[in-house]
Structures are given as structure tokens and as C-alpha cells.
N, CA, C, O and the ligand as a Tripos MOL2 file, in Angstrom:
@<TRIPOS>MOLECULE
protein
  229   227    58     0     0
PROTEIN
NO_CHARGES

@<TRIPOS>ATOM
      1 N         169.3920   74.5610   21.2000 N.3       1 MET1
      2 CA        170.9970   74.7000   21.4520 C.3       1 MET1
      3 C         171.8010   75.2060   20.4440 C.2       1 MET1
      4 O         171.6880   74.6320   19.3610 O.2       1 MET1
      5 N         172.5980   76.1480   20.5120 N.am      2 THR2
      6 CA        173.3430   76.4920   19.3690 C.3       2 THR2
      7 C         174.8510   76.3270   19.7330 C.2       2 THR2
      8 O         175.3590   76.9710   20.6500 O.2       2 THR2
      9 N         175.5810   75.3800   18.9230 N.am      3 PRO3
     10 CA        176.8450   75.2220   19.3180 C.3       3 PRO3
     11 C         177.7340   76.2570   18.9260 C.2       3 PRO3
     12 O         177.5720   76.8510   17.8600 O.2       3 PRO3
     13 N         178.7970   76.5560   19.8230 N.am      4 THR4
     14 CA        179.7550   77.6420   19.6400 C.3       4 THR4
     15 C         180.9270   77.1020   19.1920 C.2       4 THR4
     16 O         181.5870   77.8400   18.4610 O.2       4 THR4
     17 N         181.4040   75.9310   19.4480 N.am      5 SER5
     18 CA        182.5230   75.2920   19.1190 C.3       5 SER5
     19 C         182.6080   74.6650   17.7540 C.2       5 SER5
     20 O         181.5900   74.6720   17.0620 O.2       5 SER5
     21 N         183.6880   74.1360   17.3040 N.am      6 LYS6
     22 CA        183.7510   73.8180   15.8740 C.3       6 LYS6
     23 C         183.3910   72.3420   15.8250 C.2       6 LYS6
     24 O         182.8270   71.8980   14.8250 O.2       6 LYS6
     25 N         183.6640   71.6350   16.7600 N.am      7 PHE7
     26 CA        183.2260   70.3270   16.7730 C.3       7 PHE7
     27 C         182.2680   69.8380   17.8660 C.2       7 PHE7
     28 O         182.5110   70.0820   19.0480 O.2       7 PHE7
     29 N         181.2240   69.1770   17.5000 N.am      8 VAL8
     30 CA        180.2010   68.8540   18.3920 C.3       8 VAL8
     31 C         179.7950   67.2570   18.3510 C.2       8 VAL8
     32 O         179.7810   66.6390   17.2860 O.2       8 VAL8
     33 N         179.5000   66.7110   19.4890 N.am      9 LYS9
     34 CA        179.0770   65.3190   19.3950 C.3       9 LYS9
     35 C         177.6360   65.2970   19.2750 C.2       9 LYS9
     36 O         176.9850   65.9230   20.1120 O.2       9 LYS9
     37 N         177.0170   64.6340   18.3100 N.am     10 ILE10
     38 CA        175.5850   64.5910   18.2530 C.3      10 ILE10
     39 C         175.2220   63.0980   18.1930 C.2      10 ILE10
     40 O         176.0060   62.1980   17.8880 O.2      10 ILE10
     41 N         173.9260   62.9580   18.5240 N.am     11 LYS11
     42 CA        173.0910   61.7500   18.5400 C.3      11 LYS11
     43 C         172.0580   61.6580   17.6180 C.2      11 LYS11
     44 O         171.1400   62.4750   17.5580 O.2      11 LYS11
     45 N         172.1800   60.6720   16.8850 N.am     12 CYS12
     46 CA        171.1450   60.6130   15.6610 C.3      12 CYS12
     47 C         169.7290   60.3210   16.4710 C.2      12 CYS12
     48 O         169.6120   59.4450   17.3280 O.2      12 CYS12
     49 N         168.8420   61.0770   16.1100 N.am     13 ASP13
     50 CA        167.4490   60.9970   16.6260 C.3      13 ASP13
     51 C         166.7690   59.6300   16.1700 C.2      13 ASP13
     52 O         165.8210   59.1780   16.8120 O.2      13 ASP13
     53 N         167.2470   59.0200   15.1100 N.am     14 ASP14
     54 CA        166.5400   57.8610   14.6610 C.3      14 ASP14
     55 C         167.1130   56.5110   15.2010 C.2      14 ASP14
     56 O         166.3600   55.6000   15.5420 O.2      14 ASP14
     57 N         168.5800   56.4100   15.2710 N.am     15 CYS15
     58 CA        169.0140   55.1480   15.6400 C.3      15 CYS15
     59 C         169.9450   55.1020   16.8920 C.2      15 CYS15
     60 O         170.4230   54.0640   17.3510 O.2      15 CYS15
     61 N         170.1550   56.4440   17.4200 N.am     16 GLY16
     62 CA        170.8110   56.7540   18.7850 C.3      16 GLY16
     63 C         172.3950   56.6470   18.5660 C.2      16 GLY16
     64 O         173.1230   56.7470   19.5530 O.2      16 GLY16
     65 N         172.9000   56.4630   17.3980 N.am     17 ASN17
     66 CA        174.5070   56.5360   17.0710 C.3      17 ASN17
     67 C         174.9920   57.9220   17.2910 C.2      17 ASN17
     68 O         174.4660   58.9270   16.8120 O.2      17 ASN17
     69 N         176.1050   57.8900   18.1050 N.am     18 GLU18
     70 CA        176.7140   59.1460   18.2910 C.3      18 GLU18
     71 C         177.8870   59.2570   17.4890 C.2      18 GLU18
     72 O         178.5740   58.2470   17.3370 O.2      18 GLU18
     73 N         178.2580   60.4560   16.8910 N.am     19 GLN19
     74 CA        179.3500   60.6880   16.1000 C.3      19 GLN19
     75 C         179.6960   62.3040   16.3130 C.2      19 GLN19
     76 O         178.8450   63.1570   16.5630 O.2      19 GLN19
     77 N         181.2300   62.5630   16.1490 N.am     20 VAL20
     78 CA        181.5550   63.8840   16.2660 C.3      20 VAL20
     79 C         181.5470   64.4010   14.7120 C.2      20 VAL20
     80 O         181.9740   63.8220   13.7130 O.2      20 VAL20
     81 N         180.9180   65.6860   14.8380 N.am     21 VAL21
     82 CA        180.8890   66.3460   13.4190 C.3      21 VAL21
     83 C         181.1630   67.6520   13.6440 C.2      21 VAL21
     84 O         180.9900   68.2000   14.7330 O.2      21 VAL21
     85 N         181.7090   68.3380   12.3760 N.am     22 PHE22
     86 CA        182.0540   69.6560   12.3780 C.3      22 PHE22
     87 C         180.7230   70.4470   12.2410 C.2      22 PHE22
     88 O         179.7500   70.0470   11.6010 O.2      22 PHE22
     89 N         180.8040   71.6310   12.9300 N.am     23 SER23
     90 CA        179.5160   72.4020   13.1290 C.3      23 SER23
     91 C         179.1690   73.3410   11.9460 C.2      23 SER23
     92 O         178.0910   73.9150   11.7930 O.2      23 SER23
     93 N         180.2660   73.4090   11.1200 N.am     24 LYS24
     94 CA        180.0120   74.3260    9.8750 C.3      24 LYS24
     95 C         180.2680   73.3330    8.8060 C.2      24 LYS24
     96 O         181.3780   73.4800    8.2940 O.2      24 LYS24
     97 N         179.6100   72.4350    8.3590 N.am     25 PRO25
     98 CA        179.9830   71.5110    7.3390 C.3      25 PRO25
     99 C         179.9170   72.0780    5.9760 C.2      25 PRO25
    100 O         179.1250   72.9890    5.7360 O.2      25 PRO25
    101 N         180.7850   71.5430    4.9710 N.am     26 ALA26
    102 CA        180.7170   72.2170    3.5680 C.3      26 ALA26
    103 C         179.5640   71.4090    2.9260 C.2      26 ALA26
    104 O         179.0350   71.9460    1.9530 O.2      26 ALA26
    105 N         179.1400   70.3270    3.2750 N.am     27 SER27
    106 CA        178.0400   69.6790    2.8740 C.3      27 SER27
    107 C         177.3060   68.9740    3.8830 C.2      27 SER27
    108 O         177.8920   68.6670    4.9210 O.2      27 SER27
    109 N         175.9820   68.6480    3.6980 N.am     28 SER28
    110 CA        175.2690   68.0650    4.5100 C.3      28 SER28
    111 C         175.8940   66.5700    5.0660 C.2      28 SER28
    112 O         176.4350   65.7550    4.3190 O.2      28 SER28
    113 N         175.7080   66.3940    6.5020 N.am     29 VAL29
    114 CA        176.4700   65.1360    7.1500 C.3      29 VAL29
    115 C         175.3060   64.1500    7.3120 C.2      29 VAL29
    116 O         174.1420   64.4860    7.5310 O.2      29 VAL29
    117 N         175.7390   62.9420    7.1830 N.am     30 ARG30
    118 CA        174.6290   61.9070    7.4000 C.3      30 ARG30
    119 C         175.2690   61.0360    8.5400 C.2      30 ARG30
    120 O         176.4680   60.9590    8.8060 O.2      30 ARG30
    121 N         174.2440   60.4090    9.1490 N.am     31 CYS31
    122 CA        174.5550   59.4360   10.1390 C.3      31 CYS31
    123 C         175.2960   58.2430    9.6410 C.2      31 CYS31
    124 O         174.8710   57.6460    8.6520 O.2      31 CYS31
    125 N         176.4060   57.8460   10.2770 N.am     32 LEU32
    126 CA        177.2050   56.7120    9.6980 C.3      32 LEU32
    127 C         176.4710   55.4220    9.6140 C.2      32 LEU32
    128 O         176.7480   54.5450    8.7960 O.2      32 LEU32
    129 N         175.4550   55.3430   10.5610 N.am     33 VAL33
    130 CA        174.8010   54.0220   10.8500 C.3      33 VAL33
    131 C         173.5940   53.8800    9.8930 C.2      33 VAL33
    132 O         173.5210   52.9510    9.0880 O.2      33 VAL33
    133 N         172.6750   54.8130   10.0100 N.am     34 CYS34
    134 CA        171.3390   54.7770    9.3350 C.3      34 CYS34
    135 C         171.2120   55.6780    8.1420 C.2      34 CYS34
    136 O         170.2940   55.4980    7.3420 O.2      34 CYS34
    137 N         172.0650   56.6120    7.9890 N.am     35 GLY35
    138 CA        172.1230   57.5420    6.6550 C.3      35 GLY35
    139 C         171.1540   58.7100    6.7840 C.2      35 GLY35
    140 O         170.9540   59.4240    5.8010 O.2      35 GLY35
    141 N         170.5460   58.9430    7.9340 N.am     36 LYS36
    142 CA        169.5590   60.0620    8.2140 C.3      36 LYS36
    143 C         170.5740   61.3150    8.1840 C.2      36 LYS36
    144 O         171.7080   61.2570    8.6590 O.2      36 LYS36
    145 N         170.0330   62.4310    7.5780 N.am     37 THR37
    146 CA        170.7660   63.5980    7.5770 C.3      37 THR37
    147 C         170.7670   64.2280    8.9880 C.2      37 THR37
    148 O         169.7060   64.5450    9.5260 O.2      37 THR37
    149 N         171.9610   64.4070    9.5810 N.am     38 VAL38
    150 CA        172.1290   65.0040   10.9990 C.3      38 VAL38
    151 C         172.3510   66.3250   10.9330 C.2      38 VAL38
    152 O         171.9250   66.9630   11.8950 O.2      38 VAL38
    153 N         172.9560   66.9940    9.9860 N.am     39 ILE39
    154 CA        173.3070   68.2500    9.8880 C.3      39 ILE39
    155 C         173.0600   68.7270    8.3240 C.2      39 ILE39
    156 O         173.7020   68.1460    7.4490 O.2      39 ILE39
    157 N         172.2520   69.6460    8.0080 N.am     40 GLU40
    158 CA        172.0900   70.2250    6.7570 C.3      40 GLU40
    159 C         172.9540   71.5090    6.6520 C.2      40 GLU40
    160 O         172.9770   72.4350    7.4630 O.2      40 GLU40
    161 N         173.7340   71.3780    5.3800 N.am     41 CYS41
    162 CA        174.6650   72.4840    5.0840 C.3      41 CYS41
    163 C         173.7900   73.8200    4.6710 C.2      41 CYS41
    164 O         172.8630   73.7770    3.8620 O.2      41 CYS41
    165 N         174.1570   74.8240    5.2420 N.am     42 THR42
    166 CA        173.4460   76.1580    5.0690 C.3      42 THR42
    167 C         174.4910   77.2060    4.5040 C.2      42 THR42
    168 O         174.1800   78.3620    4.2180 O.2      42 THR42
    169 N         175.6760   76.7120    4.3830 N.am     43 GLY43
    170 CA        176.7700   77.7500    3.9800 C.3      43 GLY43
    171 C         177.3990   78.4650    5.1300 C.2      43 GLY43
    172 O         178.3380   79.2320    4.9130 O.2      43 GLY43
    173 N         176.9420   78.2650    6.3540 N.am     44 GLY44
    174 CA        177.3960   78.7970    7.5480 C.3      44 GLY44
    175 C         177.2220   77.6710    8.6600 C.2      44 GLY44
    176 O         177.4290   76.4820    8.4150 O.2      44 GLY44
    177 N         176.8860   78.0730    9.7070 N.am     45 LEU45
    178 CA        176.6000   76.9990   10.8740 C.3      45 LEU45
    179 C         175.6240   76.0970   10.3830 C.2      45 LEU45
    180 O         174.5540   76.4720    9.9060 O.2      45 LEU45
    181 N         175.9930   74.8500   10.4960 N.am     46 GLY46
    182 CA        175.0000   73.7320    9.8960 C.3      46 GLY46
    183 C         173.5230   73.8220   10.7260 C.2      46 GLY46
    184 O         173.4400   74.3570   11.8310 O.2      46 GLY46
    185 N         172.5560   73.3120   10.1320 N.am     47 GLU47
    186 CA        171.2840   73.3240   10.7950 C.3      47 GLU47
    187 C         171.1110   71.9490   11.2580 C.2      47 GLU47
    188 O         170.9400   71.0420   10.4420 O.2      47 GLU47
    189 N         171.1470   71.7330   12.5500 N.am     48 PHE48
    190 CA        171.2840   70.4780   13.1780 C.3      48 PHE48
    191 C         169.9100   69.6900   13.2240 C.2      48 PHE48
    192 O         168.9270   70.2580   13.7000 O.2      48 PHE48
    193 N         169.8230   68.4780   12.7730 N.am     49 LYS49
    194 CA        168.6700   67.5820   12.6710 C.3      49 LYS49
    195 C         168.6570   66.5630   13.5930 C.2      49 LYS49
    196 O         167.8970   65.5990   13.5000 O.2      49 LYS49
    197 N         169.6410   66.7560   14.6800 N.am     50 SER50
    198 CA        169.9300   65.6630   15.5820 C.3      50 SER50
    199 C         169.9910   66.3620   16.9030 C.2      50 SER50
    200 O         169.7480   67.5650   16.9910 O.2      50 SER50
    201 N         170.3280   65.5880   17.9740 N.am     51 THR51
    202 CA        170.5460   66.1380   19.3980 C.3      51 THR51
    203 C         171.9810   66.1920   19.6250 C.2      51 THR51
    204 O         172.7240   65.2420   19.3770 O.2      51 THR51
    205 N         172.3910   67.3690   20.1220 N.am     52 ILE52
    206 CA        173.7580   67.7070   20.4440 C.3      52 ILE52
    207 C         173.9420   67.1960   21.8720 C.2      52 ILE52
    208 O         173.2650   67.6180   22.8090 O.2      52 ILE52
    209 N         174.8010   66.3560   21.9780 N.am     53 VAL53
    210 CA        175.1280   65.8470   23.3540 C.3      53 VAL53
    211 C         176.4120   66.3110   24.0840 C.2      53 VAL53
    212 O         176.6110   66.0880   25.2780 O.2      53 VAL53
    213 N         177.2640   66.9730   23.2740 N.am     54 ALA54
    214 CA        178.4860   67.5770   23.7950 C.3      54 ALA54
    215 C         179.2440   68.5770   22.9620 C.2      54 ALA54
    216 O         179.1840   68.3680   21.7500 O.2      54 ALA54
    217 N         179.8590   69.4920   23.3080 N.am     55 GLU55
    218 CA        180.6820   70.3120   22.4820 C.3      55 GLU55
    219 C         182.1270   70.1070   22.8270 C.2      55 GLU55
    220 O         182.4980   69.9850   23.9950 O.2      55 GLU55
    221 N         182.9300   70.0710   21.8080 N.am     56 LEU56
    222 CA        184.3050   69.6180   21.8680 C.3      56 LEU56
    223 C         185.2460   70.8240   21.6520 C.2      56 LEU56
    224 O         184.9510   71.6190   20.7600 O.2      56 LEU56
    225 N         186.2980   71.0160   22.3580 N.am     57 GLU57
    226 CA        187.1060   72.0610   22.0260 C.3      57 GLU57
    227 C         188.1560   71.5660   21.0690 C.2      57 GLU57
    228 O         189.0050   72.3420   20.6290 O.2      57 GLU57
    229 ZN        171.2290   57.2190   12.6490 Zn       58 ZN58
@<TRIPOS>BOND
     1     1     2 1
     2     2     3 1
     3     3     4 2
     4     3     5 am
     5     5     6 1
     6     6     7 1
     7     7     8 2
     8     7     9 am
     9     9    10 1
    10    10    11 1
    11    11    12 2
    12    11    13 am
    13    13    14 1
    14    14    15 1
    15    15    16 2
    16    15    17 am
    17    17    18 1
    18    18    19 1
    19    19    20 2
    20    19    21 am
    21    21    22 1
    22    22    23 1
    23    23    24 2
    24    23    25 am
    25    25    26 1
    26    26    27 1
    27    27    28 2
    28    27    29 am
    29    29    30 1
    30    30    31 1
    31    31    32 2
    32    31    33 am
    33    33    34 1
    34    34    35 1
    35    35    36 2
    36    35    37 am
    37    37    38 1
    38    38    39 1
    39    39    40 2
    40    39    41 am
    41    41    42 1
    42    42    43 1
    43    43    44 2
    44    43    45 am
    45    45    46 1
    46    46    47 1
    47    47    48 2
    48    47    49 am
    49    49    50 1
    50    50    51 1
    51    51    52 2
    52    51    53 am
    53    53    54 1
    54    54    55 1
    55    55    56 2
    56    55    57 am
    57    57    58 1
    58    58    59 1
    59    59    60 2
    60    59    61 am
    61    61    62 1
    62    62    63 1
    63    63    64 2
    64    63    65 am
    65    65    66 1
    66    66    67 1
    67    67    68 2
    68    67    69 am
    69    69    70 1
    70    70    71 1
    71    71    72 2
    72    71    73 am
    73    73    74 1
    74    74    75 1
    75    75    76 2
    76    75    77 am
    77    77    78 1
    78    78    79 1
    79    79    80 2
    80    79    81 am
    81    81    82 1
    82    82    83 1
    83    83    84 2
    84    83    85 am
    85    85    86 1
    86    86    87 1
    87    87    88 2
    88    87    89 am
    89    89    90 1
    90    90    91 1
    91    91    92 2
    92    91    93 am
    93    93    94 1
    94    94    95 1
    95    95    96 2
    96    95    97 am
    97    97    98 1
    98    98    99 1
    99    99   100 2
   100    99   101 am
   101   101   102 1
   102   102   103 1
   103   103   104 2
   104   103   105 am
   105   105   106 1
   106   106   107 1
   107   107   108 2
   108   107   109 am
   109   109   110 1
   110   110   111 1
   111   111   112 2
   112   111   113 am
   113   113   114 1
   114   114   115 1
   115   115   116 2
   116   115   117 am
   117   117   118 1
   118   118   119 1
   119   119   120 2
   120   119   121 am
   121   121   122 1
   122   122   123 1
   123   123   124 2
   124   123   125 am
   125   125   126 1
   126   126   127 1
   127   127   128 2
   128   127   129 am
   129   129   130 1
   130   130   131 1
   131   131   132 2
   132   131   133 am
   133   133   134 1
   134   134   135 1
   135   135   136 2
   136   135   137 am
   137   137   138 1
   138   138   139 1
   139   139   140 2
   140   139   141 am
   141   141   142 1
   142   142   143 1
   143   143   144 2
   144   143   145 am
   145   145   146 1
   146   146   147 1
   147   147   148 2
   148   147   149 am
   149   149   150 1
   150   150   151 1
   151   151   152 2
   152   151   153 am
   153   153   154 1
   154   154   155 1
   155   155   156 2
   156   155   157 am
   157   157   158 1
   158   158   159 1
   159   159   160 2
   160   159   161 am
   161   161   162 1
   162   162   163 1
   163   163   164 2
   164   163   165 am
   165   165   166 1
   166   166   167 1
   167   167   168 2
   168   167   169 am
   169   169   170 1
   170   170   171 1
   171   171   172 2
   172   171   173 am
   173   173   174 1
   174   174   175 1
   175   175   176 2
   176   175   177 am
   177   177   178 1
   178   178   179 1
   179   179   180 2
   180   179   181 am
   181   181   182 1
   182   182   183 1
   183   183   184 2
   184   183   185 am
   185   185   186 1
   186   186   187 1
   187   187   188 2
   188   187   189 am
   189   189   190 1
   190   190   191 1
   191   191   192 2
   192   191   193 am
   193   193   194 1
   194   194   195 1
   195   195   196 2
   196   195   197 am
   197   197   198 1
   198   198   199 1
   199   199   200 2
   200   199   201 am
   201   201   202 1
   202   202   203 1
   203   203   204 2
   204   203   205 am
   205   205   206 1
   206   206   207 1
   207   207   208 2
   208   207   209 am
   209   209   210 1
   210   210   211 1
   211   211   212 2
   212   211   213 am
   213   213   214 1
   214   214   215 1
   215   215   216 2
   216   215   217 am
   217   217   218 1
   218   218   219 1
   219   219   220 2
   220   219   221 am
   221   221   222 1
   222   222   223 1
   223   223   224 2
   224   223   225 am
   225   225   226 1
   226   226   227 1
   227   227   228 2
@<TRIPOS>SUBSTRUCTURE
     1 MET1         2 RESIDUE 1 A MET
     2 THR2         6 RESIDUE 1 A THR
     3 PRO3        10 RESIDUE 1 A PRO
     4 THR4        14 RESIDUE 1 A THR
     5 SER5        18 RESIDUE 1 A SER
     6 LYS6        22 RESIDUE 1 A LYS
     7 PHE7        26 RESIDUE 1 A PHE
     8 VAL8        30 RESIDUE 1 A VAL
     9 LYS9        34 RESIDUE 1 A LYS
    10 ILE10       38 RESIDUE 1 A ILE
    11 LYS11       42 RESIDUE 1 A LYS
    12 CYS12       46 RESIDUE 1 A CYS
    13 ASP13       50 RESIDUE 1 A ASP
    14 ASP14       54 RESIDUE 1 A ASP
    15 CYS15       58 RESIDUE 1 A CYS
    16 GLY16       62 RESIDUE 1 A GLY
    17 ASN17       66 RESIDUE 1 A ASN
    18 GLU18       70 RESIDUE 1 A GLU
    19 GLN19       74 RESIDUE 1 A GLN
    20 VAL20       78 RESIDUE 1 A VAL
    21 VAL21       82 RESIDUE 1 A VAL
    22 PHE22       86 RESIDUE 1 A PHE
    23 SER23       90 RESIDUE 1 A SER
    24 LYS24       94 RESIDUE 1 A LYS
    25 PRO25       98 RESIDUE 1 A PRO
    26 ALA26      102 RESIDUE 1 A ALA
    27 SER27      106 RESIDUE 1 A SER
    28 SER28      110 RESIDUE 1 A SER
    29 VAL29      114 RESIDUE 1 A VAL
    30 ARG30      118 RESIDUE 1 A ARG
    31 CYS31      122 RESIDUE 1 A CYS
    32 LEU32      126 RESIDUE 1 A LEU
    33 VAL33      130 RESIDUE 1 A VAL
    34 CYS34      134 RESIDUE 1 A CYS
    35 GLY35      138 RESIDUE 1 A GLY
    36 LYS36      142 RESIDUE 1 A LYS
    37 THR37      146 RESIDUE 1 A THR
    38 VAL38      150 RESIDUE 1 A VAL
    39 ILE39      154 RESIDUE 1 A ILE
    40 GLU40      158 RESIDUE 1 A GLU
    41 CYS41      162 RESIDUE 1 A CYS
    42 THR42      166 RESIDUE 1 A THR
    43 GLY43      170 RESIDUE 1 A GLY
    44 GLY44      174 RESIDUE 1 A GLY
    45 LEU45      178 RESIDUE 1 A LEU
    46 GLY46      182 RESIDUE 1 A GLY
    47 GLU47      186 RESIDUE 1 A GLU
    48 PHE48      190 RESIDUE 1 A PHE
    49 LYS49      194 RESIDUE 1 A LYS
    50 SER50      198 RESIDUE 1 A SER
    51 THR51      202 RESIDUE 1 A THR
    52 ILE52      206 RESIDUE 1 A ILE
    53 VAL53      210 RESIDUE 1 A VAL
    54 ALA54      214 RESIDUE 1 A ALA
    55 GLU55      218 RESIDUE 1 A GLU
    56 LEU56      222 RESIDUE 1 A LEU
    57 GLU57      226 RESIDUE 1 A GLU
    58 ZN58       229 GROUP 0 **** ****
């Protein structure tokens, strides 16, 4: 699933924590609970390492 909007809600595959993240992060984003990398910075659209549960406008 490729996100098209700027903000998406993701669910950490490891601990189930849900958080809202920017889909084009300037740096890799970690889960706020367990510290797992949930999005890797690629310079463009981030590479999602977690489950996208919703896209936000
Ligand atoms: Zn987690």
C-alpha cells in the first residue's frame, strides 16, 4: 500500500502502537513505544516498515 497523503497513521508491527507520521520524513521515524524503525528515510517518500492503518488529510 502506497500512501498518497502527507500524514498517515501507522501501527507498529512489533508492539501494536499506533502513531501519526509524516509520509516523507526528513529522517527515519521510530516507534514512540518500542523504538523500532517504522519509516526509513529515503530522501522522498519514506519506506514503510510498519502497517498503514489510515491516511489523513
Ligand atoms: Zn513499537
